[in-house]
Each structure stands twice: as C-alpha cells, then as structure tokens.
C-alpha positions in Angstrom: 51.5 41.9 42.3 48.7 43.9 43.0 45.6 44.2 39.7 44.6 47.8 38.8 40.6 47.9 38.6 39.1 51.1 37.0 35.9 52.0 38.4 32.6 52.4 36.2 30.0 54.9 36.4 27.6 54.4 39.3 29.6 51.5 40.3 29.3 50.5 44.1 32.6 50.0 46.4 31.4 46.2 46.9 31.4 45.7 43.1 34.7 47.2 42.7 36.1 45.1 45.4 34.4 41.9 43.9 35.7 42.7 40.5 39.5 42.8 42.2 38.9 39.6 43.8 37.9 37.9 40.4 40.7 39.3 38.5 43.2 38.9 41.2 43.2 35.1 41.3 43.3 35.1 44.9 42.6 31.7 46.4 40.3 33.5 49.3 38.5 36.4 49.9 40.6 37.8 53.4 43.5 37.8 50.5 41.8 40.1 48.3 40.8 42.5 51.3 44.2 42.4 52.7 45.2 43.6 49.1 42.5 46.3 49.1 42.3 47.3 52.5 45.5 46.2 54.4 43.2 44.0 57.0 41.3 40.9 56.3 38.2 41.6 58.6 36.9 44.1 56.7 33.6 43.7 54.9 32.4 46.4 52.5 29.2 47.6 53.3 26.3 48.0 50.8 25.4 51.7 51.5 27.9 53.6 53.5 31.0 51.8 53.7 34.0 52.4 56.0 37.7 52.5 55.5 37.5 54.3 51.9 41.0 56.1 52.9 42.8 52.9 53.2 40.7 51.8 49.9 42.2 54.6 48.3 45.9 54.4 49.5 46.0 50.8 48.3 46.4 52.1 44.7 43.9 49.4 43.3 41.5 51.6 41.9 43.5 54.7 41.1 40.8 57.1 42.4 40.7 59.3 45.7 38.9 58.7 48.5 36.6 61.6 48.0 35.9 60.3 44.4 34.9 57.1 46.1 32.7 58.7 48.5 30.5 60.5 46.3 30.7 58.3 43.0 30.7 55.0 44.3 28.6 55.0 47.6 24.9 56.2 48.6 26.7 59.2 50.7 25.6 61.7 48.0 21.9 60.1 48.5 21.6 61.0 52.4 23.9 64.2 52.6 21.1 66.5 51.4 18.7 65.9 54.4 21.4 65.6 56.9 22.7 68.6 59.1 26.3 69.8 57.7 27.8 69.3 60.6 26.3 65.5 60.9 27.2 64.8 57.1 30.8 65.9 57.9 30.7 63.4 60.8 29.6 60.7 58.6 31.9 61.3 55.9 34.9 61.3 58.0 33.9 57.9 59.6 33.6 56.7 56.0 37.1 57.7 55.4 38.5 56.0 58.5 37.4 52.9 60.1 34.5 53.9 62.1 32.1 51.4 60.8 29.5 51.6 63.2 29.6 54.9 63.5 28.7 55.9 59.9 25.4 54.2 60.5 24.2 55.4 63.9 25.2 58.9 62.7 23.4 58.9 59.3 20.4 57.9 61.1 19.9 54.8 59.4 19.7 53.0 62.6 16.3 54.4 64.0 15.4 54.8 60.2 11.3 53.5 59.8 12.4 52.6 56.1 13.3 49.1 55.0 16.7 48.9 54.1 18.2 46.5 51.1 20.0 43.4 52.7 20.4 41.8 48.8 22.5 42.9 46.1 20.1 43.4 42.7 20.3 44.0 39.4 18.8 44.8 36.2 18.6 42.7 33.1 18.4 45.5 30.6 21.6 46.8 32.3 23.5 43.8 32.3 23.2 43.6 28.8 24.3 47.4 28.1 27.3 47.0 30.7 28.5 44.0 28.5 28.1 45.9 25.4 29.9 49.2 26.6 32.2 47.9 29.0 32.5 43.8 28.3 31.3 43.0 31.7 28.2 43.5 34.2 28.7 45.5 37.8 26.4 46.4 40.8 25.0 49.9 40.4 24.3 52.4 43.2 21.1 53.2 41.7 19.4 50.0 42.0 20.5 49.8 45.8 18.6 52.7 46.9 16.2 52.6 49.6 12.4 51.6 48.3 13.8 51.5 44.6 12.3 48.3 43.1 12.7 48.8 39.3 15.6 50.2 37.2 15.6 54.0 37.0 16.9 53.8 33.4 15.0 50.8 31.5 11.7 50.6 34.2 12.3 47.1 34.7 11.8 45.2 37.8 15.1 44.8 39.6 16.0 40.9 40.9 18.0 39.7 43.7 17.2 36.0 42.7 17.0 34.1 39.4 13.3 34.8 38.6 12.9 31.3 37.4 14.3 29.3 40.0 14.9 31.3 43.1 18.3 30.8 43.8 19.4 34.1 45.5 22.5 36.1 44.2 23.7 36.8 47.2 23.6 35.5 51.0 21.8 37.4 53.3 23.5 40.5 54.6 26.1 40.1 51.8 28.5 38.0 53.9 30.7 37.7 50.3 32.2 39.3 47.3 29.5 38.2 44.8 29.6 39.2 41.0 27.1 39.8 38.8 26.3 36.8 36.3 24.0 36.6 33.3 23.1 33.1 34.2 22.2 31.1 37.4 23.8 28.2 38.7 20.8 26.3 37.1 21.5 27.7 33.8 18.4 29.9 33.7 18.9 33.2 31.4 18.9 36.6 33.9 18.5 38.7 30.9 14.4 38.4 31.0 12.9 41.7 31.4 9.2 41.1 31.3 8.8 41.7 34.9 5.8 44.1 36.1 6.6 47.5 37.2 4.1 50.1 38.3 4.4 54.2 37.5 4.1 55.2 41.1 7.8 52.8 41.7 9.2 54.0 38.5 8.7 57.7 39.4 10.4 56.8 43.0 13.3 55.0 41.3 13.9 58.2 38.9 13.8 60.5 41.5 16.0 58.5 44.1 18.7 58.3 41.2 18.2 62.3 40.8 18.8 63.2 44.3 21.9 60.5 44.1 23.4 62.5 41.2 22.5 66.4 41.7 23.6 69.0 43.9 20.4 70.1 46.0 19.2 73.7 45.8 18.8 74.3 49.4 21.5 75.1 51.7 19.9 73.9 55.0 17.4 72.0 56.2 15.7 75.2 57.6 15.6 76.5 54.0 14.1 73.1 52.6 11.3 73.5 55.5 10.8 76.6 54.4 10.3 76.0 50.8 8.1 73.0 51.7 6.1 75.5 53.9 5.8 78.0 50.6 4.3 75.4 48.5 1.8 74.3 51.3 0.8 77.6 51.6 0.1 78.0 47.8 -2.1 75.1 47.9 -4.0 76.2 50.9 -2.2 73.8 53.5 -0.1 76.1 55.4 -1.3 80.0 57.2 0.3 82.9 56.2 2.4 82.7 59.6 3.7 79.4 58.2 1.3 76.5 60.2 0.3 74.0 58.8 -2.9 72.7 58.3 -1.8 69.0 59.4 -5.1 67.3 58.6 -5.8 68.9 55.2 -2.0 67.8 54.4 -2.6 64.3 55.9 -6.0 63.9 53.9 -4.4 64.8 50.6 -1.3 63.2 50.8 -2.9 59.8 51.6 -5.1 59.8 48.5 -2.3 61.1 46.3 -0.4 58.0 46.2 -1.8 54.1 45.7 -2.2 52.2 49.1 -0.6 49.5 48.0 2.5 51.7 47.5 3.7 51.7 51.0 4.2 48.1 51.6 6.0 47.6 48.0 8.6 50.4 48.8 8.9 49.5 52.6 7.8 52.6 54.0 5.2 52.8 57.0 2.0 54.7 56.0 1.5 58.2 57.8 -1.0 57.7 60.6 -3.3 60.4 61.3 -3.0 62.8 64.6 0.1 60.9 65.9 2.1 63.6 67.2 5.7 61.3 66.2 4.6 60.5 62.5 7.2 61.2 60.0 4.6 63.3 57.7 4.3 65.7 60.5 8.3 65.8 61.4 9.0 66.4 57.4 7.3 69.8 57.8 8.3 70.8 61.6 11.4 72.1 62.4 14.5 70.3 61.7 15.5 68.6 64.8 16.8 65.2 63.7 17.4 63.4 60.5 15.0 62.0 58.5 14.9 59.4 55.7 15.7 60.6 52.3 12.7 58.7 51.1 10.3 60.5 53.2 11.2 63.5 51.3 11.4 62.5 48.2 7.6 61.5 48.7 6.8 65.2 50.1 8.8 66.4 47.1 6.7 64.5 44.6 3.1 65.1 46.5 4.0 69.2 46.1 5.7 69.1 43.0 4.7 65.8 41.0 8.6 65.1 41.0 11.8 65.9 42.5 13.3 67.5 39.3 10.2 69.7 39.5 10.6 70.8 42.9 14.4 71.7 42.5 13.6 73.9 39.5 10.3 75.3 40.4 10.3 75.8 43.6 13.3 77.7 44.4 13.3 79.2 47.9 13.0 82.7 47.8 11.4 84.1 50.8 11.5 87.7 49.3 10.0 86.7 45.9 11.7 88.0 42.5 13.4 91.1 42.5 13.7 94.3 41.9 12.0 95.4 45.1 10.8 98.8 46.2 12.5 101.1 47.5 10.7 102.3 50.8 12.5 105.6 51.0 9.5 108.6 51.5 12.1 111.4 50.8 13.1 109.6 47.5 11.2 110.6 44.1 11.2 106.9 43.3 9.5 105.8 46.5 7.6 102.8 46.1 8.9 102.3 42.6 10.7 98.3 42.1 14.4 99.9 41.5 16.0 97.9 44.4 18.4 94.9 43.2 20.7 94.6 45.9 19.2 91.9 48.5 21.3 89.9 50.9 19.5 87.2 52.9 20.4 85.8 56.5 19.0 84.0 59.3 17.2 85.1 62.0 19.3 84.0 65.1 16.0 84.1 67.5 13.5 82.6 65.2 15.6 80.8 62.3 13.4 82.8 60.0 15.1 84.3 56.8 16.1 88.2 56.9 16.5 90.3 54.1 18.6 93.4 53.8 17.2 95.6 50.7 19.8 98.5 49.8 18.7 101.4 47.2 21.2 103.2 45.2 20.1 106.4 46.7 21.6 105.0 50.0 18.2 104.0 52.3 18.6 100.4 53.4 15.9 98.4 55.5 15.3 95.0 56.2 12.5 92.6 57.4 12.0 89.3 58.5 10.6 86.9 55.9 9.1 84.9 54.2 6.7 87.0 52.6 3.2 85.5 52.3 1.1 88.0 50.4 2.0 91.1 48.0 1.6 93.7 50.4 4.6 92.5 52.7 6.9 93.5 49.7 5.7 97.1 51.3 6.9 96.8 54.7 9.9 97.0 56.4 10.9 95.7 60.2 13.6 98.2 60.7 15.8 101.0 58.7 19.6 100.5 58.6 20.8 103.3 56.9 18.8 106.5 55.7 21.2 107.8 53.3 22.1 111.4 51.9 18.8 111.5 50.1 16.7 111.3 53.2 19.0 113.2 55.5 18.7 115.9 53.0 15.4 116.2 52.7 15.0 116.2 56.3 17.4 119.1 56.8 15.4 121.0 54.4 12.0 120.5 55.9 13.4 121.1 59.3 14.9 124.4 58.1 11.7 125.7 56.8 10.3 126.4 59.7 6.5 125.4 58.6 6.8 121.8 59.9 5.8 120.2 63.4 7.9 117.2 64.9 5.1 115.2 64.1 4.7 116.4 60.2 8.3 115.9 59.7 7.5 112.4 61.0 4.7 111.9 58.6 6.4 113.3 55.7 9.5 111.1 55.8 7.7 107.9 57.1 9.0 107.5 60.2 8.4 107.6 64.3 9.1 111.2 65.9 12.0 110.2 68.2 13.8 109.0 65.3 13.3 112.5 63.9 14.7 114.3 66.9 17.7 111.7 66.9 18.6 112.6 63.3 18.0 116.2 64.1 20.2 116.2 66.8 22.9 114.4 64.8 22.6 117.5 62.2 23.2 119.9 65.1 19.4 121.2 64.6 18.5 121.3 68.1 14.6 121.5 67.5 12.3 122.2 64.8 11.3 125.8 63.9 7.4 126.3 66.1 4.5 125.8 63.9 2.4 129.0 64.1 -0.7 127.4 62.7 -0.5 124.9 65.2 0.2 127.0 68.2 -2.8 128.8 67.4 -4.9 125.8 67.2 -3.6 124.3 70.5 -4.7 127.8 72.1 -8.3 127.7 70.9 -8.7 124.1 71.8 -7.6 125.1 75.6 -9.8 127.7 75.9 -13.0 125.7 74.4 -12.4 122.8 76.9 -11.6 124.9 79.9 -15.0 126.6 79.1 -16.5 122.9 79.5 -14.5 122.1 82.4 -15.7 125.7 84.1 -19.7 124.8 83.4 -19.2 121.5 84.6 -17.0 121.4 87.7 -18.1 118.0 89.4 -17.7 116.2 86.0 -15.4 113.1 86.1 -13.1 112.5 83.6 -15.1 110.4 81.6 -18.3 112.7 81.6 -16.2 115.7 80.3 -14.5 113.6 77.6 -18.1 112.7 76.2 -18.9 116.7 76.6 -16.5 117.7 74.6 -14.8 114.5 72.9 -13.2 116.3 70.0 -10.8 118.6 72.2 -10.5 116.5 74.6 -8.9 113.7 71.9 -6.7 116.5 69.9 -5.1 117.9 73.5 -4.9 114.0 74.5 -2.7 113.6 71.4 -0.9 116.7 70.8 -1.0 118.5 74.4 -1.4 115.8 76.9 0.7 117.2 79.9 -1.3 120.2 80.4 -4.7 118.4 80.0 -3.4 116.3 83.1 -3.0 118.8 85.0 -6.2 120.9 84.6 -8.8 117.5 84.7 -10.2 116.4 88.0 -8.5 113.5 89.8 -9.5 110.1 88.4 -12.0 108.1 90.5 -10.1 104.8 91.9 -13.2 102.1 92.3 -13.4 100.1 95.2 -12.2 96.5 95.7 -14.6 94.2 94.5 -16.1 92.0 97.5 -17.1 88.8 94.9 -14.3 86.8 93.5 -15.4 86.2 89.8 -13.6 82.7 89.7 -13.6 79.9 92.3 -10.2 78.6 92.0 -10.6 76.0 94.8 -13.6 74.8 92.7 -11.9 74.8 89.5 -8.5 73.3 91.1 -10.7 70.1 92.4 -12.6 69.7 89.0 -8.9 70.0 86.7 -6.9 67.9 89.0 -9.4 64.8 88.5 -9.8 65.7 84.7 -5.8 66.0 84.5 -5.2 62.9 86.1 -7.7 60.8 83.6 -5.9 62.3 80.7 -2.4 61.1 82.2 -3.7 57.8 82.7 -5.0 57.6 79.1 -1.6 58.7 77.9 0.2 56.2 79.8 -2.3 53.1 79.1 -2.7 53.9 75.2 -1.3 50.9 73.3 1.2 51.3 70.5 5.0 53.2 71.0 4.9 55.5 74.1 4.1 58.8 74.0 5.4 61.4 76.7 3.6 63.0 79.2 3.9 66.4 79.6 2.1 69.6 80.6 1.5 70.9 77.0 0.4 67.6 75.5 -2.6 67.3 78.5 -3.4 70.9 77.9 -3.7 70.5 74.2 -6.0 67.6 74.9 -8.2 69.0 77.7 -8.5 72.4 75.9 -6.9 74.3 78.7 -3.2 74.8 77.9 -3.1 78.1 79.0 -4.6 77.6 82.2 -2.0 75.1 83.2 1.0 77.2 81.8 -0.2 80.4 83.3 -2.2 79.8 86.4 -0.7 76.7 87.8 0.1 78.7 91.0 -3.6 78.8 91.8 -4.0 75.2 91.4 -2.4 73.3 93.9 -4.1 70.2 93.5 -3.9 70.2 89.8 -0.2 71.0 90.3 0.4 68.3 92.7 -1.3 65.7 89.7 1.1 67.1 87.1 4.1 66.4 89.2 3.1 62.9 89.4 2.6 62.2 86.1 4.5 64.6 83.6 8.0 62.8 82.7 11.4 64.2 82.5 13.5 63.2 79.3 15.1 60.3 81.3 11.8 58.7 82.8 10.4 59.0 79.2 13.5 57.1 77.7 13.0 54.4 80.2 9.6 53.7 79.5 10.5 53.4 76.0 12.9 50.6 76.7 10.5 48.7 78.9 8.0 49.0 76.1 10.9 48.1 73.3 11.8 45.4 75.6 8.5 44.0 76.0 7.7 44.1 72.0 10.9 42.6 71.5 10.7 39.4 74.2 6.9 38.7 72.6 9.1 38.1 69.4 12.1 36.1 70.4 13.5 35.2 73.6 16.3 37.7 73.9 17.3 41.0 72.8 20.2 42.8 72.3 21.0 46.2 74.0 21.5 47.8 70.2 18.1 46.0 69.5 16.5 47.7 72.3 17.8 51.2 71.3 16.9 51.0 67.9 13.2 49.6 68.6 12.4 52.5 71.0 13.6 55.1 69.0 16.4 56.3 71.0 19.2 58.9 69.9 22.8 57.9 70.0 24.8 57.4 71.7 22.5 57.1 75.1 23.4 58.3 78.2 25.3 56.0 80.6 22.6 56.3 83.1 20.2 55.0 80.4 22.8 52.0 79.4 22.9 51.0 82.9 19.0 50.9 83.4 19.2 48.7 79.7 21.5 46.2 81.5 19.8 45.9 84.5 16.3 45.3 83.0 18.2 42.8 80.6 19.3 41.0 83.8 16.0 40.8 85.5 14.7 39.6 82.2 17.1 36.8 82.1 16.7 36.1 85.8 12.9 35.9 85.2 13.1 33.6 82.5 15.4 31.3 84.3 12.5 31.6 87.2 9.8 30.5 84.9 11.7 27.6 83.7 12.7 26.3 86.9 8.9 26.5 87.9 7.9 24.7 84.7 10.7 22.0 85.0 9.7 21.3 88.8 5.7 21.4 88.0 6.6 18.7 85.3 8.6 16.5 87.8 5.5 16.6 90.4 3.6 15.5 87.6 
C-alpha cells in the first residue's frame, strides 16, 4: 500500500521522495523509487528534476505536476532569465523523462557558476521545522547557487557536521538522505554560531526573492532596457543606449568585496574581455545567463532585488499623461493623453509607443525616452482625427494661406497637406496674393543682377544677390534653374589623393600581426573577425567599406578570418589541451562544456571531437610505447 506524503512549504522534490522512503518502510531505495516514479532507475535531481509527471500521477504526494515544478523545484529561479520558448522547453523536459535536456536547455551545463553538489541545512530552520511540522526537511532556498547562508535566519548553511566534519550526503547526492538533528557521532547539528557576511546574506535574500516572486519584466529585451535605463541615470550609458563598459566595470568591481567571488563560486569580471559575463548582461540578450549574474547586477544598480523590482519598473516613455501634439487643437502640448500602447519594433527591438488623444490625433515614436524633450516628438502620425481635418478644411477654404503656410500652421510636411486636401476633394489651395507679389519683386531684382553681370558664374551671382537667390531657391526653384547660367564642371584631378597601393602594403602587414596576436593570446580563444581586427587597429570602417581597393589586405583577411565552424574547432582544440593537462582522458561532453559551445552541436563538430579524441589516444599510446622501449633498452 502506498504512503501519502504531504509536501511542506519550500520543500525540494528530493526531500519529499526521501520522506516517502523513510515512512514507506521499503527495504531498498529502488523499491521506493518504483513506487513514486514507476521506474527504479530515476535519481531525483537537486535543481531541476525530471519525471515530474510520473511523480504526480503516482498519487504519493497529492499535488499536480505544475505545482511540483513551481513550488518544489528551482525552476522559478531560472525561468525569468530564459527566453519564453526556452523556459517552456525546460518545463516540458522536467515533466517528461528527458533529464539531460533539462540541464542543456537551461544553460546550466556551460555556466560559469559553481553548482551545489551536496545537500545543506540551516540549524535554525531544523529547529523551526520540528516545532511547526514535527520533522525537518530540505529547503529550496538553501540550495540556490551562490547561497551560503540562510535567507531567513542569516545563519551559515552546513553540508557536514561542524564538529567532526562527517558529510550529510555522498557527493552528487547518490542516495535519499533525510535531515537529522545529530551526526552519527552524536554531535548536535543545531549550532547557529557560524559566521556570515552582509554581502552573502543579501545574495541569499535576493535569490529567495527571485525564487518566490513573479518577475515584473515580460521579456529579456525589456529587462535589458531596464538595466540601460538605470545605467543612464547613473551616468554609465549614453542617450542612445550604448554602455560605458569601462566605467561600469570599475564601479561594479569596487561595489562588492574582493573576497566575495570565491565564496559564492562566481568568476570575477575581467576588464576589456569581450565574452565577460558583465558585458553580456547589458548587451542584447542572445543566450541564457545564470540568474546569479543578474542578481549581482540588480544589487549594484538598486541595492537589492526587491528595490529593483519596485522602483525601476521599465517605462520607456515615462509616466503619463503625455502631451497631445496636434497643432490644430486648443490643448496642443498639454499633458492630456492617457491611452498608450507599447509594442516592440521588429527591426531594432526597441519599444514603440502609440499615443491616442481624445481629439482623434494618434502618433507614435520609438523609445525609450532619454530626455524631457523626447516627450514632445513623434516618429509618425497614424491618424489626424476630426479636429485636425476640420482645421485644415477651414484654413484651405480661407484663401489666404499658401501650401507651406498651411504645413507650418498644422505641423506637417507640405506633401501631407496636398494628400489630405485631395482626400477632402479640395484640389488646390487658393493662391496667396501677397506671396505672388513677393515672387515677382524678387524675380525682377535678380534679373537685374543677372543683366548687369552677364558673365558671372552661379556662385558669383549668389554672392552678389544672396537674399533674393536664397528666397527663389526655396520658393521658385524651377524658374531660378531656367535663368541661371550652366554650372561649370571642374576638370578631373590629375593626382590621386590617396596612394592605395602603399596603404594596402602597410595595412596587410599590420592586419597579419594583429591576427597572429589574437590567435596566440593566452586563455580562452577569441574569434578572428574583420570587425575585431578593425577595432584593434582603429581602421574598422576602412576594412569594411574599402576592401576592394586593398587586395593584399583582403588576401590576409581571407587567410586568418575564421568561420563559425573553424572557430568552434579551435575552441575544441583549446578545451582538449586544457583538460588533458589536468587528467589522462576527457569525455565529449566535458570538452563541449569546457569550450563553452552551444548544444546540441552540429554533426560535423561531433565528428571532429571524436577524431581529435582518437588522435589523442593514439598519441598517448605511442608515447607509452616509446617510454617502455626506452626502459627495456636501459
């Protein structure tokens, strides 16, 4: 008969299965696993367990599979920082039997954050759990990456007896342990005297906040916009949204204690490194980054995560109401617009606001707004509305307005006026008598200038009668072009301004030196691209736009610039060299993880990894054979 176990608040799935095993009285772990999963080969994962649909349908815990995902796993901690489609894939893998896909798609495999491999507990929580529920259990909030203290009690978390050092569980949790109040040697585990730091306590509380609260952003693009908004207010971003990376790095590094990085298992950001996680956080989101990185950035920007949630809600167009930009309305430039719809530009990814006024005037613009002046501009007018149309009809019927005068009065281009008049069946605007007289006066004066200076060029005539020339150029250009003399075409220059052959020779040598430096630099490989070479040598525009005049340089670039496939292979070579320095062999998944490759990798790259592993084994065997032969000879 199956035992009914009721999950406790914030209890891990592995803790629920462990309690079932204890109360079921089964002789072996496999029997209990067969009860709850229908399989005896499943091992509950600490972070993102799979087979949850089976676990729910077993009837041992009385909760739905969705409740298990959101209330008893770390999925709510990772999901806000994944793209929606990726989060959906991860959740489906957790419900199904695909345990490997969960970790690959969530970004945990190539992550640069140390993941907990042992179960930990808080002595104060053990005491509270016994008082409230009659027994202790494993908490989700204690097993978040980077968390080394209890977010509730500010007490150090333990994975072993603080007195004798006996671990609570085996490495990688190969069993179903249950939290106890004393170790096998009889030492109490209720000691709460462990030392904690304010920085680690804050990370613990902020991580728990992410775990238990719904994010206030709808997409990673919106989250990145919020980062940029706050950085702009702090003077570390330009109005166009470009990040001052060096300023950000300097202030970010000084904000956190130097010893924090090793304690929480995060690599410290590196100055001027393109693939550094701090740079990637504030760039357009192209891949999943670990939640702990986001938490650290939120703390830097706002002090803590709850304040970032509440005080920095991303409003790309500020607070309403907004001004009506209808020049035909009596409320022009007044803040009366309350209807705003925000969408996202499909080309640039930037927010687009559509503002609708009660007068019928609808305009839109791209955001986010960077200055107060941005509130009073628009990108396009979507609807003019009855107030604007009526004002146009009244002015056009008056007969005293020119086309340009109407355009200035209504705040649009003259072509718009013409199109709207045709729509209103007003074929043209009544001529302005005053403007006709002005045109005739200026024509006569300019003709007199032309008559008295018959051999002058256009430029000279403009100098002699600048005011009339400019007015006619703007208002009567066709007539002016007819009466002006033919423009003088200058001869072709005999000498070239740039010696492209010399420049090509110099650039080809310079580019080759830079490419070799990139290939030979120590540490993780960096891809050789035209853009990276151009940025280093300060000639990016020249390499991108004038390469047809630099054949030698183009040849060098074709020789060194790497395709995506070539770069991936070079990363594989580097990863293998690093791993084989530490151990005698390496598995393909270890190479992929070390190289930081996206999964799943292509078949071509899989074949390359297999070939390189075969070559490494053959080389090792040959080396051993030479050593054995040398020993026999000696």
